[in-house]
N, C-alpha and C positions, 0 to 999 in steps of 0.2 A: 503494500500500500503506500503511495506517495504521500509524503507530509505537506502541510501547508505551512510555507515558510513565513514567520512573522518578525516585525519590526516594532518594538514597543517605544512610544514617543511620549514624555511626559517629563516635566521639571523636577518631580520629586522622587527621588531616589527610593524612598518606602513605598510608593506606589508601583513603579517598576518591578520592586522587588516582590511585591504582592501580587501583581499579574503574572509573574515568572513562576510564582510558586504554586499557583492556581492550573497554570496551563502543564505544569510538569506530569500531572494526572492523567494526561491525555496524550496517547500514542500516535494521534494523526496530525500533530503540530510540531513545529521546531521553531525555536526561538533563534534568529540569526544574529540579533543584536538590539541595542538601546540607544535613544537619542534623548538629550535632556532639553532640547530647543528646537524651533523650526529649521534653522541652518543646519544644524547637525544630521536633522532628519532628511533634508534634501539631499546632503552629502552621501548618507548612508543608504538612501533609496537607490541612488545611482550605481553604488559600489557593490552593494549586496543583493539588489532586486529582489525583494521580498513578494510574496504573494499577496500579502494582508499586511498593512500598516494600522496598529492600533494608535489613533492620535489624541492628544490632549488638546484642548482649546487655548487656554490661558497659559501662554509661557512668556519669558523673557525675551526681547528682540522680535525675532520673528515668531508670530503666534501660529496656531494650529490652521487657521483659514489660508493665511499667507503661504504657509508650507504647502498646503494640500492644492492651491492654484498652481505651484512651480512643479511639484511632484506630477500632478495630473498632465501637465504640459509637455514634460520631459519623458514621463512613463506611464501614458494613459492606461497601460495593462495592469497596472499595480491597483489592487482594491484597497479603499481606505474606510476603516470603522471608527467613526468617532466616539470615544470613551470620555465622558464629560460629567460634571457636577451640575451643570447648567442646563435646564429644560426650558428655556426661553425661545419662544415660537420664533422671533427674529432670528436668534443664533441657529436654529435648526433649518429655517428655510435658506439662509445663507450659505450655509455647508450643503444642503442639497443641490442648490444651484452650482456649487462648486465642483460638482461630480462625485461626492462621496457615495460609497455603497449602503452605509447604515450608520445609526445614530443610537448608542445606548447611554444609560446613565451609570456613574461609577458605583452606584448602590447595587447594581445587578449581581447577583449570585455567581458563582463559577458555572452552573448548568446554562444559564441565559449566554453569558460570555461565549462559552465554547460554540453553544447554537449559533449566535450571531457570526462568528469567525467562520463556522463553516456553511453558513447561508451565502455570505459575501463572497467566500472562495469558491462556490459553485457559479456565481455570476447573479445572484439573487439581492433584493434590497431587504434591509433590516432596520427596523424601528422598534425600540423599548416600547412595551405596552402602555408604559405610563404618560407618553407623549404622542403616540399614533393618533388618538383622537383630535388632539390639539392642531396637529400637521393637516388632518382632513379638513378640520373647521377652517382653518386659515386657508387652505386653497380654495374652498367654496367661497370664502369671503372675498377672495381676491378676484374669483371668476365674477362675482356679483357687482362689485364696486372696482372698477380698474383705475388705480391711482398711479400716477408715475412716481417712482421712488428716485430721487435726484442720486442717492447712492449708486443705483445701477448704471449711471451714466459714466462712471468711472471705470478706467481700465484694472486690470489684476495689479498691475503695478503700482498704480495711483492708490489702489485699497491698502495695499501694503505699506505705501509711505504715509497714507493718511494716518494710520495706526501708529508708526512709529512718531510722527509728530505728535499725536495725542499723548503719546507716553513721554514726551517731553525730551525726544533725542534731538540734538542738533543735526543741521545738513551734513556735517562732516561725519558724524556717527552714524547717520543714516547712510550715508554713502560706503563707509566701512561694512556696514551690516548686509548691504545689498550687493556690495561688489560693483558701485558704480561712481562716476564722480560727483564731488559736492555740486558742480553747475549743473548735473543733470537732475540731481536732487531738487535743487532750487526750482528748475525749470518744471518738474513735475509738480511741486508745490503750487506754482502759478497755474497750472493747467487745472488742479484740484480746485482751487480757490474761484476761477472762473466758472467750471461747470457747477459748481455749489452755491456760487454767487455768495460766497463767505471769504472775506479779505483779510481778518485778523486771525492770528494762531490762536487766540483765545475762542474765537466763534468756530475754530475747526475741532478744537478739543471739545467744546460745549456739544457740538453736532456728534462726534464719536461717541460720547458717553450718552446720549440721547439715542443713537442707534444701537446702542450696546456693543460697540466694537470694542470699546475698553471699559473696565469696571472701576468704581471709584474704591 
């Protein structure tokens, strides 16, 4: 029997160790490695080529959403399963649009975790039972009332930079994190401000908090 190869991404070592301990009970999965932030996740996804990535949301630097965009762009065949403590509809919707295969909560027991991994490895989608109904309700609501979300005007890179700006990073720090020049980072911020019609950094931070891109 071929094993499903797993990459665990979470900024807390205890969480990674806990997931590893749970998955060791199952013979059909193999843990290839771990990553503590989005940037490391992107690097290890390219090097290790896992079948499934267990991805946390809130991490320093590049978060789960930004890492998901990059990984799916470079390795679209890799399945990403979000493992998060957040059950906010905005978060869930945003990740589903980014192309993740599943979303479960960290309170899920070992049985649900392995079931979710097996499902996404087979090419299916998986949602934690506690959030499935809210996702369906949100989808029906969007079908009923079509309102353009200014956030969706942004490119994937601009969404990454908006989050980093909101976290308080300077243009140089953003450039170092993303591997771009400071000049390019400034240009992206200008585009973000134009698309959102928000021209002060404080306003961008407030927007990011309102949209749930960062947590207070």
